DOSE-352647 format. One record per atom (N, C-alpha, C): residue in one letter; x, y, z. Coordinates in steps of 0.05 Angstrom, whole numbers, padded with zeros to 5 digits, always signed. Layout:
BEGIN
aXYZ/...
***
This chain:
BEGIN
m-00379+00110-00457/m-00377+00124-00432/m-00354+00113-00416/r-00339+00131-00403/r-00316+00121-00387/r-00325+00106-00362/k-00309+00087-00354/k-00313+00074-00328/k-00305+00093-00306/r-00319+00092-00284/r-00313+00109-00261/r-00303+00091-00238/a-00281+00099-00226/a-00269+00084-00203/a-00267+00103-00179/l-00272+00093-00156/l-00269+00107-00131/l-00248+00094-00114/i-00229+00110-00104/i-00206+00100-00089/i-00206+00113-00062/s-00206+00097-00041/s-00200+00107-00014/s-00170+00104-00010/g-00158+00123+00005/g-00128+00121+00008/g-00115+00131-00017/i-00127+00148-00033/i-00116+00157-00058/i-00090+00172-00056/t-00085+00185-00033/t-00061+00201-00030/t-00037+00185-00022/g-00041+00158-00017/g-00019+00142-00009/g-00003+00131-00032/q+00017+00114-00026/q+00034+00102-00047/q+00017+00087-00067/d+00001+00068-00058/d-00015+00051-00076/d-00036+00067-00091/g-00048+00086-00077/g-00069+00102-00089/g-00058+00119-00112/s-00034+00129-00110/s-00023+00145-00131/s-00016+00127-00156/y-00004+00104-00151/y+00002+00087-00174/y-00024+00076-00187/l-00044+00068-00171/l-00068+00059-00182/l-00082+00081-00198/s-00082+00105-00188/s-00094+00127-00203/s-00081+00130-00231/e-00054+00130-00231/e-00041+00132-00257/e-00049+00108-00275/f-00050+00085-00264/f-00056+00061-00280/f-00084+00064-00292/l-00104+00071-00275/l-00131+00073-00285/l-00135+00095-00305/l-00122+00118-00300/l-00124+00139-00320/l-00112+00131-00347/g-00091+00115-00345/g-00080+00104-00370/g-00098+00085-00385/k-00117+00073-00369/k-00136+00055-00381/k-00162+00070-00391/g-00161+00097-00387/g-00184+00113-00396/g-00206+00117-00375/y-00201+00110-00350/y-00221+00114-00329/y-00224+00143-00321/e-00247+00148-00309/e-00250+00172-00293/e-00245+00164-00264/v-00226+00177-00251/v-00217+00168-00225/v-00226+00189-00203/h-00238+00178-00183/h-00246+00195-00160/h-00233+00184-00135/g-00226+00202-00117/g-00212+00194-00092/g-00225+00206-00068/i-00225+00190-00046/i-00234+00200-00020/i-00210+00208-00004/m-00211+00233+00006/m-00189+00242+00023/m-00200+00256+00048/r-00186+00254+00070/r-00195+00267+00094/r-00186+00296+00095/r-00202+00312+00108/r-00195+00340+00111/r-00170+00342+00130/c-00150+00356+00122/c-00125+00358+00138/c-00115+00387+00136/s-00102+00396+00158/s-00093+00424+00159/s-00067+00427+00142/s-00054+00406+00135/s-00030+00407+00118/s-00036+00391+00092/f-00020+00398+00071/f-00023+00385+00045/f-00013+00356+00046/t-00030+00337+00037/t-00022+00309+00036/t-00023+00297+00008/t-00025+00315-00012/t-00030+00306-00040/t-00005+00306-00057/h+00019+00307-00045/h+00043+00309-00062/h+00047+00286-00081/r+00037+00262-00074/r+00041+00239-00091/r+00023+00240-00116/i+00002+00256-00116/i-00016+00257-00138/i-00019+00284-00152/e-00003+00303-00142/e-00005+00330-00154/e+00000+00330-00184/h+00018+00313-00194/h+00023+00312-00223/h+00000+00303-00239/l-00019+00289-00227/l-00042+00280-00242/l-00061+00304-00249/y-00060+00325-00234/y-00075+00349-00241/y-00061+00365-00263/q-00034+00363-00264/q-00018+00380-00281/q-00013+00369-00309/d-00019+00344-00313/d-00012+00331-00339/d-00027+00343-00362/s-00053+00347-00360/s-00069+00358-00382/s-00096+00367-00371/h-00109+00384-00386/h-00136+00393-00378/h-00155+00369-00378/e-00152+00352-00399/e-00169+00328-00401/e-00167+00311-00376/q-00142+00308-00366/q-00138+00291-00343/q-00149+00304-00318/e-00149+00331-00316/e-00160+00344-00294/e-00190+00338-00291/v-00203+00337-00314/v-00232+00331-00314/v-00237+00302-00304/r-00218+00284-00310/r-00221+00256-00304/r-00210+00248-00277/f-00199+00267-00263/f-00187+00260-00236/f-00198+00280-00215/k-00213+00270-00196/k-00227+00288-00177/k-00224+00277-00148/l-00222+00295-00129/l-00220+00287-00101/l-00245+00296-00086/h-00253+00280-00067/h-00277+00286-00051/h-00270+00282-00022/y-00280+00301-00005/y-00275+00297+00023/y-00293+00275+00035/g-00281+00258+00051/g-00296+00237+00063/g-00278+00222+00082/d-00289+00202+00096/d-00273+00188+00116/d-00285+00160+00119/l-00268+00140+00122/l-00278+00113+00126/l-00293+00110+00152/l-00289+00128+00171/l-00303+00128+00196/l-00328+00145+00196/d-00335+00156+00173/d-00359+00172+00170/d-00377+00159+00149/p-00395+00141+00157/p-00411+00127+00138/p-00428+00145+00119/l-00438+00167+00130/l-00454+00185+00114/l-00438+00197+00091/s-00413+00203+00096/s-00397+00215+00075/s-00391+00194+00054/l-00388+00168+00061/l-00384+00147+00042/l-00409+00144+00024/r-00432+00144+00037/r-00457+00141+00021/r-00460+00164+00002/r-00454+00189+00011/r-00457+00212-00006/r-00439+00211-00030/v-00413+00204-00025/v-00394+00204-00047/v-00401+00182-00068/i-00409+00158-00058/i-00416+00136-00076/i-00440+00144-00092/s-00460+00156-00079/s-00485+00163-00093/s-00479+00185-00114/d-00462+00204-00108/d-00455+00225-00127/d-00439+00215-00151/i-00420+00197-00146/i-00402+00188-00167/i-00414+00165-00184/e-00429+00147-00171/e-00439+00123-00184/e-00417+00107-00197/p-00397+00098-00181/p-00375+00084-00192/p-00381+00055-00200/e-00366+00045-00220/e-00367+00017-00227/e-00348+00000-00210/e-00326+00013-00201/e-00306-00001-00186/e-00298+00016-00162/v-00294+00002-00139/v-00286+00015-00114/v-00261+00000-00103/y-00240+00016-00098/y-00216+00004-00088/y-00211+00015-00059/n-00211-00003-00039/n-00208+00007-00012/n-00179+00003-00004/l-00164+00025-00007/l-00135+00025+00001/l-00130+00041+00026/g-00150+00054+00037/g-00147+00070+00060/g-00142+00054+00086/a-00124+00063+00102/a-00117+00048+00127/a-00098+00065+00144/q-00096+00057+00169/q-00073+00064+00186/q-00055+00040+00181/s-00035+00043+00164/s-00021+00020+00153/s+00006+00014+00165/h+00014+00029+00185/h+00041+00024+00197/h+00038+00005+00220/v+00051-00018+00218/v+00048-00040+00237/v+00058-00031+00265/k+00081-00019+00267/k+00091-00011+00293/k+00073+00009+00307/t+00062+00028+00291/t+00044+00047+00302/t+00018+00035+00312/s+00010+00012+00300/s-00015-00001+00309/s-00013-00011+00338/f+00011-00017+00347/f+00014-00025+00375/f+00010-00001+00394/e+00016+00023+00384/e+00012+00047+00400/e-00015+00059+00398/q-00029+00053+00375/q-00057+00063+00371/q-00074+00039+00362/p-00078+00019+00379/p-00092-00005+00371/p-00122+00001+00365/a-00135+00016+00382/a-00163+00021+00378/a-00168+00037+00352/y-00152+00058+00347/y-00156+00074+00323/y-00150+00057+00299/t-00129+00040+00299/t-00123+00023+00277/t-00146+00004+00272/a-00157-00008+00293/a-00179-00026+00289/a-00203-00013+00277/e-00208+00012+00285/e-00231+00027+00275/e-00227+00032+00245/v-00205+00044+00237/v-00201+00052+00209/v-00199+00028+00191/v-00182+00008+00199/v-00177-00015+00182/v-00200-00034+00182/g-00212-00040+00205/g-00233-00059+00206/g-00261-00047+00202/i-00269-00029+00219/i-00295-00017+00217/i-00297+00000+00193/g-00276+00013+00185/g-00276+00030+00161/g-00283+00013+00137/t-00271-00010+00134/t-00278-00028+00112/t-00307-00036+00113/l-00317-00043+00137/l-00345-00051+00140/l-00363-00027+00132/n-00356-00003+00140/n-00372+00020+00133/n-00374+00023+00102/l-00352+00019+00089/l-00352+00021+00060/l-00368-00001+00046/l-00365-00025+00056/l-00381-00047+00046/l-00411-00043+00050/e-00418-00032+00073/e-00446-00028+00079/e-00457-00005+00061/a-00440+00015+00056/a-00449+00036+00038/a-00454+00026+00010/l-00436+00007+00001/l-00439-00004-00025/l-00464-00022-00026/r-00469-00037-00006/r-00494-00054-00005/r-00518-00036-00006/d-00519-00015+00009/d-00541+00003+00008/d-00545+00016-00019/y-00523+00024-00031/y-00524+00036-00058/y-00535+00017-00079/q-00525-00008-00078/q-00534-00028-00098/q-00564-00035-00093/d-00572-00036-00069/d-00600-00042-00063/d-00620-00021-00073/h-00611+00005-00069/h-00629+00027-00076/h-00626+00037-00105/a-00601+00037-00115/a-00596+00047-00142/a-00598+00025-00163/g-00594+00000-00154/g-00595-00022-00174/g-00570-00024-00191/h-00549-00011-00184/h-00524-00012-00200/h-00504-00030-00185/a-00494-00050-00199/a-00474-00067-00188/a-00447-00053-00187/v-00432-00057-00165/v-00406-00045-00162/v-00386-00067-00155/r-00362-00066-00167/r-00341-00085-00160/r-00322-00073-00140/f-00315-00088-00120/f-00301-00078-00096/f-00275-00093-00092/y-00254-00078-00088/y-00228-00089-00082/y-00220-00082-00053/q-00212-00102-00037/q-00203-00097-00010/q-00173-00102-00009/a-00158-00082+00001/a-00129-00085+00005/a-00123-00101+00030/s-00121-00127+00026/s-00113-00145+00049/s-00082-00146+00049/s-00071-00158+00071/s-00043-00155+00076/s-00030-00182+00083/s-00006-00186+00075/s+00009-00210+00083/s+00014-00211+00113/e+00012-00187+00127/e+00015-00188+00156/e-00006-00205+00170/m-00027-00211+00156/m-00047-00229+00167/m-00036-00257+00174/y-00016-00265+00159/y-00004-00292+00163/y+00013-00292+00189/g+00025-00270+00196/g+00039-00266+00221/g+00059-00288+00228/n+00053-00303+00249/n+00070-00326+00257/n+00063-00349+00239/v+00077-00349+00216/v+00068-00365+00193/v+00066-00394+00199/r+00046-00407+00188/r+00041-00436+00191/r+00055-00452+00169/e+00062-00439+00147/e+00077-00453+00126/e+00090-00433+00108/v+00111-00441+00094/v+00126-00424+00076/v+00128-00438+00049/p+00120-00425+00027/p+00109-00398+00026/p+00079-00398+00033/q+00067-00374+00035/q+00039-00371+00042/q+00023-00367+00017/s+00000-00381+00017/s-00019-00379-00006/s-00047-00371+00004/e-00066-00373-00014/e-00093-00365-00008/e-00106-00384+00013/v-00094-00408+00017/v-00106-00427+00036/v-00091-00429+00062/t-00069-00413+00065/t-00053-00414+00089/t-00069-00400+00113/r-00068-00413+00136/r-00083-00402+00159/r-00070-00377+00169/f-00087-00358+00177/f-00077-00332+00188/f-00069-00336+00217/y-00049-00321+00225/y-00040-00320+00253/y-00029-00292+00258/p-00047-00272+00259/p-00038-00244+00261/p-00023-00238+00286/r-00003-00220+00283/r+00015-00213+00306/r+00016-00184+00312/s-00004-00169+00304/s-00005-00140+00310/s-00034-00131+00309/p-00041-00109+00322/p-00067-00097+00319/p-00075-00092+00290/y-00056-00083+00275/y-00060-00078+00246/y-00068-00104+00232/a-00053-00124+00237/a-00059-00150+00224/a-00086-00162+00232/c-00092-00159+00258/c-00118-00169+00268/c-00141-00154+00254/a-00138-00128+00251/a-00159-00112+00238/a-00161-00120+00208/k-00139-00125+00195/k-00140-00134+00167/k-00154-00161+00164/v-00150-00179+00183/v-00164-00205+00183/v-00195-00200+00184/f-00203-00183+00203/f-00231-00175+00205/f-00242-00165+00178/a-00227-00146+00165/a-00236-00135+00140/a-00236-00156+00118/f-00217-00174+00118/f-00216-00196+00098/f-00241-00212+00099/w-00250-00221+00123/w-00273-00238+00126/w-00299-00223+00121/q-00299-00197+00128/q-00323-00182+00122/q-00327-00180+00092/t-00305-00177+00077/t-00306-00175+00048/t-00318-00201+00037/i-00310-00224+00046/i-00320-00249+00038/i-00349-00252+00046/n-00356-00243+00070/n-00383-00245+00079/n-00402-00229+00062/y-00394-00205+00055/y-00411-00188+00038/y-00413-00199+00010/r-00393-00212+00001/r-00393-00226-00025/r-00414-00249-00025/e-00413-00264-00004/e-00431-00288-00003/e-00459-00281+00006/a-00462-00261+00024/a-00489-00255+00035/a-00504-00237+00018/y-00491-00218+00004/y-00505-00197-00011/y-00498-00196-00040/n-00483-00216-00050/n-00477-00219-00078/n-00462-00195-00089/i-00445-00183-00072/i-00428-00161-00081/i-00402-00174-00094/f-00394-00163-00117/f-00370-00171-00129/f-00346-00160-00113/a-00337-00176-00094/a-00317-00166-00075/a-00293-00185-00074/c-00270-00173-00078/c-00244-00188-00079/c-00225-00179-00057/n-00210-00198-00046/n-00188-00191-00028/n-00162-00195-00044/g-00145-00175-00044/g-00118-00178-00055/g-00099-00179-00031/v-00088-00203-00026/v-00069-00206-00004/v-00042-00199-00013/l-00035-00173-00011/l-00010-00162-00022/l+00012-00166-00002/f+00034-00177-00011/f+00058-00177+00005/f+00072-00150+00003/n+00093-00146+00018/n+00105-00120+00019/n+00111-00109-00008/h+00104-00085-00014/h+00108-00072-00039/h+00118-00043-00034/e+00140-00036-00047/e+00154-00012-00042/e+00157+00005-00067/s+00167+00029-00064/s+00172+00047-00086/s+00185+00072-00076/p+00193+00091-00094/p+00203+00116-00084/p+00181+00133-00070/r+00156+00125-00073/r+00134+00139-00060/r+00127+00127-00033/r+00141+00107-00024/r+00136+00095+00002/r+00141+00115+00024/g+00125+00114+00045/g+00128+00131+00068/g+00155+00128+00080/e+00166+00150+00090/e+00193+00150+00101/e+00197+00135+00127/t+00175+00128+00140/t+00177+00112+00165/t+00177+00082+00160/f+00172+00074+00136/f+00173+00045+00129/f+00203+00037+00124/v+00210+00013+00132/v+00239+00007+00134/v+00254+00010+00108/t+00242+00002+00086/t+00257+00003+00060/t+00263+00032+00054/r+00243+00050+00055/r+00247+00078+00048/r+00264+00091+00069/k+00262+00083+00094/k+00279+00094+00115/k+00308+00088+00109/i+00313+00065+00098/i+00340+00057+00091/i+00351+00073+00067/t+00335+00073+00045/t+00345+00087+00021/t+00348+00117+00025/r+00330+00128+00041/r+00332+00157+00047/r+00357+00163+00064/a+00361+00147+00084/a+00384+00151+00101/a+00411+00146+00086/a+00412+00124+00071/a+00436+00118+00057/a+00444+00140+00037/s+00424+00152+00024/s+00430+00173+00005/s+00440+00198+00019/r+00429+00204+00043/r+00438+00227+00058/r+00466+00222+00069/i+00471+00197+00078/i+00497+00191+00088/i+00518+00193+00066/k+00512+00185+00043/k+00530+00186+00020/k+00538+00216+00015/l+00520+00234+00019/l+00526+00263+00014/l+00534+00278+00039/g+00539+00264+00061/g+00548+00277+00085/g+00527+00292+00100/l+00501+00286+00095/l+00479+00300+00108/l+00470+00286+00134/q+00479+00261+00137/q+00470+00245+00160/q+00493+00226+00167/d+00494+00220+00193/d+00516+00203+00203/d+00508+00174+00209/k+00484+00171+00220/k+00475+00145+00230/k+00447+00138+00220/l+00442+00112+00220/l+00415+00101+00214/l+00408+00081+00236/f+00385+00086+00250/f+00378+00069+00272/f+00355+00051+00263/l+00359+00025+00267/l+00339+00005+00258/l+00334-00016+00280/g+00315-00033+00276/g+00307-00054+00295/g+00317-00081+00286/n+00298-00099+00280/n+00305-00127+00273/n+00315-00129+00245/l+00342-00135+00242/l+00354-00138+00216/l+00350-00165+00204/d+00340-00184+00219/d+00337-00212+00210/d+00309-00217+00198/a+00291-00199+00201/a+00264-00203+00191/a+00266-00206+00160/k+00251-00225+00150/k+00252-00231+00121/k+00224-00224+00109/r+00226-00211+00086/r+00201-00202+00072/r+00202-00207+00043/d+00179-00210+00031/d+00175-00213+00002/d+00170-00185-00009/w+00190-00172-00020/w+00188-00144-00028/w+00184-00142-00059/g+00163-00128-00067/g+00159-00123-00095/g+00155-00093-00100/f+00149-00086-00125/f+00146-00058-00133/f+00116-00051-00134/a+00108-00030-00120/a+00080-00022-00117/a+00068-00017-00145/g+00083-00006-00164/g+00072-00002-00190/g+00064-00027-00205/d+00077-00050-00199/d+00069-00075-00210/d+00043-00085-00197/y+00041-00081-00171/y+00019-00093-00156/y-00008-00081-00161/v-00009-00056-00169/v-00035-00043-00174/v-00048-00055-00199/e-00032-00065-00217/e-00043-00079-00240/e-00059-00103-00231/a-00048-00118-00212/a-00062-00142-00201/a-00089-00134-00189/m-00089-00111-00174/m-00115-00102-00163/m-00136-00099-00184/w-00129-00086-00206/w-00147-00080-00228/w-00156-00106-00241/l-00136-00124-00246/l-00143-00150-00259/l-00164-00166-00243/m-00162-00165-00216/m-00181-00179-00200/m-00210-00171-00206/l-00214-00145-00211/l-00241-00135-00216/l-00249-00138-00245/q-00233-00148-00262/q-00240-00153-00290/q-00249-00182-00296/q-00248-00199-00275/q-00254-00227-00278/q-00284-00232-00279/q-00292-00255-00288/q-00321-00262-00289/q-00332-00265-00261/d-00316-00277-00243/d-00326-00282-00216/d-00306-00271-00196/p-00316-00261-00173/p-00298-00250-00152/p-00284-00272-00137/d-00259-00266-00129/d-00243-00286-00114/d-00222-00271-00100/d-00206-00286-00084/d-00184-00275-00069/d-00157-00285-00079/y-00137-00267-00079/y-00112-00274-00092/y-00088-00263-00076/v-00067-00279-00073/v-00042-00271-00063/v-00026-00257-00086/v-00014-00234-00079/v+00003-00219-00098/v+00030-00216-00085/a+00050-00228-00098/a+00077-00229-00086/a+00098-00236-00107/t+00123-00234-00100/t+00145-00241-00119/t+00153-00270-00116/g+00148-00282-00093/g+00157-00310-00088/g+00185-00311-00077/e+00198-00288-00073/e+00225-00287-00062/e+00224-00274-00035/t+00243-00282-00018/t+00244-00269+00009/t+00273-00259+00013/h+00275-00236+00026/h+00301-00223+00032/h+00299-00211+00059/s+00322-00212+00073/s+00323-00201+00100/s+00328-00170+00098/v+00324-00157+00121/v+00331-00129+00122/v+00360-00125+00117/r+00376-00143+00127/r+00405-00143+00122/r+00411-00143+00092/e+00398-00160+00078/e+00402-00162+00049/e+00394-00135+00035/f+00373-00123+00045/f+00365-00097+00034/f+00386-00076+00039/l+00397-00077+00063/l+00420-00059+00070/l+00443-00064+00051/d+00450-00089+00047/d+00472-00096+00029/d+00467-00084+00001/e+00443-00087-00009/e+00436-00078-00036/e+00439-00048-00038/v+00427-00034-00019/v+00426-00005-00020/v+00453+00008-00015/f+00466+00000+00007/f+00492+00013+00013/f+00513+00004-00007/g+00512-00021-00016/g+00531-00030-00036/g+00529-00014-00062/y+00504-00008-00069/y+00500+00008-00094/y+00513+00036-00091/l+00515+00046-00067/l+00527+00072-00062/l+00556+00070-00054/d+00568+00045-00056/d+00596+00040-00048/d+00601+00047-00019/l+00582+00040-00002/l+00585+00044+00027/l+00582+00017+00041/d+00594+00015+00065/d+00591-00008+00082/d+00571-00001+00104/w+00547-00013+00103/w+00526-00005+00122/w+00533-00009+00151/s+00551-00028+00157/s+00558-00033+00184/s+00573-00010+00197/d+00583+00009+00181/d+00596+00033+00192/d+00576+00054+00201/y+00551+00050+00193/y+00531+00071+00198/y+00506+00062+00212/v+00500+00037+00212/v+00475+00027+00223/v+00479+00019+00253/e+00460+00028+00269/e+00460+00020+00297/e+00432+00009+00305/i+00431-00010+00322/i+00406-00022+00331/i+00394-00007+00354/d+00369+00000+00351/d+00354+00015+00372/d+00330-00002+00380/p+00329-00011+00406/p+00308-00028+00415/p+00280-00018+00410/q+00277+00008+00409/q+00250+00020+00406/q+00237+00012+00379/y+00253+00003+00360/y+00242-00005+00334/y+00235-00035+00332/f+00238-00049+00354/f+00229-00077+00354/f+00199-00077+00361/r+00184-00095+00349/r+00156-00098+00355/r+00152-00116+00379/p+00130-00112+00394/p+00124-00130+00416/p+00122-00159+00408/t+00111-00164+00384/t+00110-00190+00373/t+00120-00189+00344/e+00141-00203+00338/e+00154-00201+00312/e+00142-00220+00291/v+00144-00213+00266/v+00138-00230+00244/v+00164-00236+00231/n+00173-00262+00232/n+00200-00268+00224/n+00204-00271+00194/i+00183-00282+00180/i+00187-00287+00152/i+00160-00286+00138/l+00159-00272+00115/l+00136-00272+00098/l+00145-00278+00069/q+00133-00297+00056/q+00140-00304+00029/q+00115-00314+00015/g+00107-00301-00006/g+00081-00307-00019/g+00083-00327-00042/d+00062-00341-00046/d+00059-00359-00069/d+00037-00347-00086/a+00045-00333-00108/a+00026-00319-00125/a+00018-00336-00150/s+00021-00362-00148/s+00016-00378-00171/s-00013-00377-00181/k-00032-00373-00163/k-00060-00369-00170/k-00064-00345-00187/a-00052-00322-00178/a-00054-00297-00193/a-00041-00300-00220/e-00019-00314-00222/e-00006-00318-00247/e-00023-00334-00266/a-00035-00356-00256/a-00051-00374-00272/a-00077-00362-00281/l-00091-00349-00263/l-00119-00339-00268/l-00120-00310-00277/l-00101-00293-00268/l-00101-00265-00276/l-00081-00259-00298/g-00062-00278-00301/g-00041-00272-00320/g-00022-00251-00310/w-00019-00249-00284/w-00002-00228-00271/w+00024-00240-00261/s+00045-00226-00264/s+00071-00233-00252/s+00087-00207-00247/p+00104-00206-00227/p+00119-00182-00222/p+00140-00177-00243/k+00146-00151-00249/k+00165-00145-00270/k+00191-00134-00258/v+00191-00119-00235/v+00213-00106-00224/v+00226-00125-00203/s+00252-00130-00207/s+00267-00148-00188/s+00274-00134-00162/f+00282-00149-00142/f+00290-00139-00116/f+00312-00119-00120/s+00333-00126-00134/s+00355-00108-00138/s+00347-00082-00153/d+00331-00084-00174/d+00322-00061-00188/d+00305-00043-00171/l+00289-00055-00155/l+00272-00040-00136/l+00288-00023-00117/a+00308-00035-00105/a+00326-00021-00086/a+00340+00002-00100/r+00350-00003-00124/r+00365+00018-00138/r+00347+00040-00148/m+00322+00033-00156/m+00303+00053-00163/m+00297+00073-00140/m+00294+00062-00116/m+00289+00078-00093/m+00313+00095-00085/v+00337+00083-00087/v+00362+00098-00081/v+00364+00122-00100/d+00360+00116-00126/d+00363+00138-00147/d+00345+00161-00140/a+00320+00155-00133/a+00301+00177-00127/a+00309+00192-00102/d+00318+00178-00081/d+00325+00191-00056/d+00351+00206-00059/l+00369+00196-00077/l+00394+00210-00081/l+00389+00237-00095/q+00370+00239-00112/q+00362+00265-00124/q+00353+00284-00103/t+00336+00274-00084/t+00326+00291-00063/t+00349+00299-00044/a+00367+00282-00038/a+00390+00288-00021/a+00409+00309-00034/e+00412+00307-00061/e+00428+00327-00075/e+00415+00354-00074/q+00389+00356-00075/q+00375+00382-00072/q+00379+00392-00044/e+00378+00375-00024/e+00383+00383+00004/e+00411+00392+00008/a+00430+00378-00004/a+00458+00386-00002/a+00463+00414-00014/a+00449+00419-00036/a+00452+00446-00049/a+00441+00468-00030/l+00419+00462-00016/l+00409+00481+00004/l+00427+00485+00027/v+00440+00463+00036/v+00459+00466+00058/v+00482+00483+00049/a+00492+00479+00025/a+00515+00494+00014/a+00508+00524+00013/a+00482+00529+00008/a+00473+00557+00006/a+00466+00570+00033/g+00470+00553+00055/g+00467+00564+00082/g+00440+00558+00094/y+00424+00541+00082/y+00398+00533+00093/y+00400+00508+00109/a+00383+00506+00130/a+00382+00481+00146/a+00362+00462+00134/v+00369+00436+00133/v+00351+00416+00123/v+00348+00393+00143/
***
């Protein structure tokens, strides 16, 4: 019998890569998605189209992390062996503008899901393994470099504060109710499926359009911020590996390298034979009220105990994203040539 996995946030970057990975492992994959007046499933549409067999193994269910009854209903109907909580309001800058909503979705949403799992295990008697998507943003004003599983948190945004709450709730439910619950403290992970408002994708999208004459300027904030950037497709394997272990635990997932936004600009614009200083302007609106200057992860525990290590390099990641966005820009350029506005 196939294993069944339930994913919140299935329409996002990580949800789409994790779905592909689990389907490749033979899982039946179910996803929770919110009702929306516009289509939000573009990252996972191909999973319906691959084959009839895969359609049967890939299903979406309406629900919401802020609706505990819907979570209980979906879990009861599906009876999953594994649950991956990837759902969140995940944009750090937006969390300063919507702090209460971010705290509800990221913090209370995780608590709602954990409570639904506890209730299900108590009444159905089926053990479920739970993965919580924790974030390197929890380290914030870092106490040491690099950051590991024992580094103290110092969150610097409403998003990060909510993630800290969810992190400790996951541990609490593991210890109090014997739920197999793991925190994956993932450092920044990017891909061609990254949302266009995140800085890496904002850069690759703009650089591709600038290359083809579709855009003149790119407006950014703090160019000196340093991050540990990896490929999202690599990181979902680590999520799965955590739930295959004998005992639940918490793991940092990172490349161990750190690069500034300037370095990412160098990589992207250089790949396109452009000088980014001719096109980039600083806009104060993109600075955060409290900045996180550097994040660099120590994933030695994941390497030793999970056998996990990143495969895609910083340079290859940047070029992968540029190549994908260049294809999109070429399609847009063709529409412009035909007289359409883009």
